[in-house]
C-alpha positions in Angstrom: 34.2 76.4 38.6 31.9 73.8 37.2 30.8 74.5 33.7 27.3 73.5 34.6 26.9 76.3 37.1 23.6 78.1 36.9 24.0 81.3 34.8 22.7 84.6 36.1 19.5 85.9 34.4 20.6 89.4 33.4 18.2 92.4 32.9 17.6 92.9 29.2 19.5 96.4 29.3 22.4 95.2 31.4 24.7 94.9 28.3 24.7 98.4 26.8 24.6 98.5 23.1 25.8 102.1 23.2 28.8 103.7 24.7 28.6 104.5 28.5 30.8 107.5 27.6 34.0 108.6 29.3 35.4 106.2 32.0 37.9 106.4 34.8 40.4 103.7 35.6 40.0 101.3 38.5 42.9 103.1 40.3 41.0 106.4 39.9 37.8 104.8 41.0 39.4 103.6 44.3 40.2 107.3 45.0 36.5 108.1 44.6 35.3 105.2 47.0 32.4 107.0 48.5 29.0 105.3 49.2 26.3 105.9 46.5 28.6 107.6 44.1 27.8 106.8 40.4 30.9 106.0 38.4 31.8 104.7 35.0 34.9 102.6 35.2 37.0 100.9 32.5 39.1 97.7 33.4 39.5 94.0 32.7 37.8 91.1 34.3 40.5 89.2 36.0 43.2 89.5 38.5 42.9 85.9 39.7 42.6 82.5 38.1 38.8 82.5 38.6 37.4 86.0 38.8 33.8 84.9 38.9 31.9 83.1 41.6 29.9 80.0 40.9 26.5 80.9 42.4 26.4 84.7 42.7 26.6 87.5 40.1 29.9 89.0 41.0 33.4 89.4 39.5 36.7 91.1 40.0 37.6 94.1 37.8 41.3 94.9 37.4 43.1 98.1 36.4 44.5 98.0 32.9 47.9 98.9 34.3 48.2 95.5 35.9 50.5 93.2 33.9 48.8 90.1 32.8 50.4 87.2 31.3 49.2 87.9 27.7 51.3 91.1 27.9 54.5 89.1 28.5 56.2 88.1 25.2 56.5 84.3 25.1 54.3 83.6 28.0 51.8 80.8 27.2 49.8 81.0 30.5 46.5 79.2 30.2 44.8 81.9 32.4 46.4 85.1 31.2 43.9 87.3 33.1 45.1 86.2 36.5 48.1 88.4 36.5 50.1 85.7 38.3 53.4 87.5 37.7 52.3 90.8 39.1 53.0 92.1 42.6 50.4 91.1 45.0 50.0 94.6 46.6 49.6 96.1 43.2 47.0 93.5 42.3 45.0 94.1 45.5 45.2 98.0 45.2 44.3 97.8 41.5 41.1 95.7 41.7 37.5 96.0 42.8 34.6 93.7 43.5 31.8 94.1 41.0 28.3 92.8 42.1 24.9 92.7 40.3 21.9 93.2 42.7 18.4 91.9 42.1 15.2 94.1 42.7 15.4 93.4 46.5 19.1 94.6 46.8 20.5 91.0 47.2 23.3 89.7 44.9 21.7 88.1 41.9 21.8 84.3 41.9 23.9 82.5 39.3 27.4 83.1 37.9 28.2 85.9 35.3 30.9 83.7 33.8 30.4 83.6 30.0 26.9 85.1 30.2 26.2 87.5 27.2 29.9 88.1 26.4 31.0 88.6 30.0 34.2 86.6 30.3 37.7 86.5 32.0 40.1 88.8 30.4 37.5 91.0 28.7 37.9 94.8 28.9 34.7 96.5 29.8 33.2 99.8 30.8 31.1 99.5 33.8 28.4 101.9 35.0 28.0 101.4 38.7 27.2 102.8 42.2 29.7 102.4 45.1 28.2 100.2 47.7 27.5 101.5 51.2 29.6 98.6 52.6 32.6 99.5 50.4 35.8 100.0 52.3 39.1 101.8 51.4 40.9 98.4 51.5 38.3 96.5 49.5 36.1 98.6 47.1 32.7 97.1 46.2 30.5 98.4 43.5 27.0 97.5 42.3 26.8 97.2 38.5 24.0 99.0 36.6 25.2 98.4 32.9 28.2 97.0 31.2 29.7 98.0 27.8 31.8 95.2 26.2 34.8 96.6 24.5 
Protein backbone atom coordinates (compact mmCIF):
# COMPACT_ATOMS: atom_id res chain seq x y z
CA UNK A 1 0.00 0.00 0.00
CA UNK A 2 1.29 3.41 -0.88
CA UNK A 3 2.31 5.41 2.17
CA UNK A 4 0.70 8.48 0.58
CA UNK A 5 -2.76 6.86 0.66
CA UNK A 6 -5.50 9.24 1.79
CA UNK A 7 -6.22 8.74 5.49
CA UNK A 8 -9.79 8.27 6.69
CA UNK A 9 -11.25 11.19 8.63
CA UNK A 10 -12.49 9.49 11.79
CA UNK A 11 -15.33 10.74 13.99
CA UNK A 12 -13.95 12.47 17.10
CA UNK A 13 -15.30 9.77 19.45
CA UNK A 14 -14.26 6.74 17.33
CA UNK A 15 -11.18 6.00 19.46
CA UNK A 16 -12.59 5.44 22.96
CA UNK A 17 -10.64 6.93 25.84
CA UNK A 18 -12.51 4.68 28.27
CA UNK A 19 -12.92 0.93 28.42
CA UNK A 20 -15.54 -0.60 26.15
CA UNK A 21 -16.12 -3.18 28.88
CA UNK A 22 -16.11 -6.93 28.63
CA UNK A 23 -15.40 -8.28 25.16
CA UNK A 24 -15.82 -11.60 23.38
CA UNK A 25 -13.27 -13.21 21.09
CA UNK A 26 -13.47 -13.15 17.31
CA UNK A 27 -14.28 -16.89 17.40
CA UNK A 28 -17.17 -16.25 19.80
CA UNK A 29 -18.37 -13.32 17.68
CA UNK A 30 -18.57 -15.58 14.63
CA UNK A 31 -21.00 -17.78 16.59
CA UNK A 32 -23.17 -14.66 17.12
CA UNK A 33 -23.14 -13.64 13.46
CA UNK A 34 -26.70 -12.27 13.36
CA UNK A 35 -27.57 -9.04 11.53
CA UNK A 36 -27.92 -5.88 13.62
CA UNK A 37 -26.51 -7.46 16.79
CA UNK A 38 -24.34 -5.15 18.91
CA UNK A 39 -21.07 -6.80 19.96
CA UNK A 40 -17.84 -5.86 21.73
CA UNK A 41 -15.03 -7.97 20.28
CA UNK A 42 -11.35 -8.22 21.19
CA UNK A 43 -8.77 -9.27 18.61
CA UNK A 44 -5.73 -8.15 16.66
CA UNK A 45 -5.52 -6.24 13.40
CA UNK A 46 -3.92 -8.65 10.98
CA UNK A 47 -4.10 -12.11 9.51
CA UNK A 48 -2.60 -11.07 6.20
CA UNK A 49 0.40 -9.05 5.03
CA UNK A 50 -1.77 -5.96 4.45
CA UNK A 51 -4.88 -6.04 6.70
CA UNK A 52 -5.98 -2.55 5.52
CA UNK A 53 -7.32 -1.34 2.20
CA UNK A 54 -5.86 1.71 0.52
CA UNK A 55 -8.98 3.73 -0.21
CA UNK A 56 -11.70 2.48 2.15
CA UNK A 57 -11.96 2.40 5.95
CA UNK A 58 -11.82 -1.32 6.61
CA UNK A 59 -9.48 -3.91 8.08
CA UNK A 60 -9.24 -7.54 9.10
CA UNK A 61 -9.58 -8.45 12.79
CA UNK A 62 -8.09 -11.78 13.85
CA UNK A 63 -8.73 -13.97 16.87
CA UNK A 64 -5.96 -13.86 19.46
CA UNK A 65 -5.63 -17.68 19.27
CA UNK A 66 -4.14 -17.32 15.78
CA UNK A 67 -0.40 -17.87 15.94
CA UNK A 68 1.42 -14.86 14.54
CA UNK A 69 5.13 -14.80 13.73
CA UNK A 70 5.98 -12.66 16.78
CA UNK A 71 4.82 -15.58 18.98
CA UNK A 72 7.37 -17.95 17.36
CA UNK A 73 10.77 -17.78 19.13
CA UNK A 74 13.54 -16.70 16.78
CA UNK A 75 11.18 -15.73 13.94
CA UNK A 76 12.14 -12.34 12.51
CA UNK A 77 9.29 -11.92 10.03
CA UNK A 78 8.98 -8.28 8.84
CA UNK A 79 5.15 -8.58 8.99
CA UNK A 80 4.50 -10.63 12.16
CA UNK A 81 0.77 -9.85 12.14
CA UNK A 82 0.18 -11.77 8.87
CA UNK A 83 0.18 -15.21 10.56
CA UNK A 84 1.85 -16.75 7.51
CA UNK A 85 2.76 -19.91 9.44
CA UNK A 86 -0.83 -20.51 10.59
CA UNK A 87 -3.20 -23.01 8.98
CA UNK A 88 -5.22 -21.18 6.30
CA UNK A 89 -8.57 -22.65 7.41
CA UNK A 90 -7.93 -21.56 11.01
CA UNK A 91 -7.01 -18.10 9.76
CA UNK A 92 -10.22 -17.77 7.70
CA UNK A 93 -12.42 -19.13 10.50
CA UNK A 94 -10.75 -16.82 13.03
CA UNK A 95 -11.08 -13.49 11.26
CA UNK A 96 -13.75 -10.93 10.44
CA UNK A 97 -13.96 -7.86 8.22
CA UNK A 98 -14.39 -4.57 10.07
CA UNK A 99 -15.80 -1.54 8.22
CA UNK A 100 -16.37 2.04 9.27
CA UNK A 101 -19.43 3.58 7.63
CA UNK A 102 -20.16 7.24 6.95
CA UNK A 103 -23.44 9.03 7.77
CA UNK A 104 -24.98 7.65 4.53
CA UNK A 105 -24.18 4.01 5.31
CA UNK A 106 -21.31 3.84 2.80
CA UNK A 107 -17.80 2.68 3.66
CA UNK A 108 -15.85 5.75 4.74
CA UNK A 109 -13.30 6.96 2.19
CA UNK A 110 -9.59 6.63 3.01
CA UNK A 111 -7.46 4.05 4.74
CA UNK A 112 -7.45 3.36 8.47
CA UNK A 113 -3.80 2.28 8.36
CA UNK A 114 -1.81 4.22 10.97
CA UNK A 115 -4.69 6.59 11.73
CA UNK A 116 -4.95 7.62 15.40
CA UNK A 117 -3.02 4.55 16.60
CA UNK A 118 -4.80 1.98 14.43
CA UNK A 119 -2.02 -0.20 13.06
CA UNK A 120 -1.26 -3.76 11.97
CA UNK A 121 -0.60 -6.10 14.88
CA UNK A 122 -2.43 -3.89 17.40
CA UNK A 123 -4.79 -5.59 19.86
CA UNK A 124 -8.09 -3.74 20.13
CA UNK A 125 -11.57 -3.92 21.53
CA UNK A 126 -14.20 -3.11 18.96
CA UNK A 127 -17.78 -2.00 19.57
CA UNK A 128 -19.67 -2.92 16.41
CA UNK A 129 -22.90 -4.01 14.79
CA UNK A 130 -23.11 -7.12 12.62
CA UNK A 131 -23.81 -6.02 9.04
CA UNK A 132 -26.99 -7.21 7.32
CA UNK A 133 -24.88 -8.69 4.49
CA UNK A 134 -22.67 -10.70 6.85
CA UNK A 135 -22.54 -14.42 6.01
CA UNK A 136 -21.49 -17.48 8.04
CA UNK A 137 -18.43 -17.91 5.81
CA UNK A 138 -17.49 -14.22 5.87
CA UNK A 139 -18.48 -12.15 8.88
CA UNK A 140 -18.72 -8.39 8.38
CA UNK A 141 -19.21 -5.87 11.17
CA UNK A 142 -19.61 -2.10 11.17
CA UNK A 143 -17.41 -0.38 13.72
CA UNK A 144 -18.85 2.13 16.17
CA UNK A 145 -15.90 2.66 18.53
CA UNK A 146 -12.42 1.23 19.07
CA UNK A 147 -10.41 0.90 22.26
CA UNK A 148 -6.67 0.55 21.65
CA UNK A 149 -5.10 -1.92 24.09
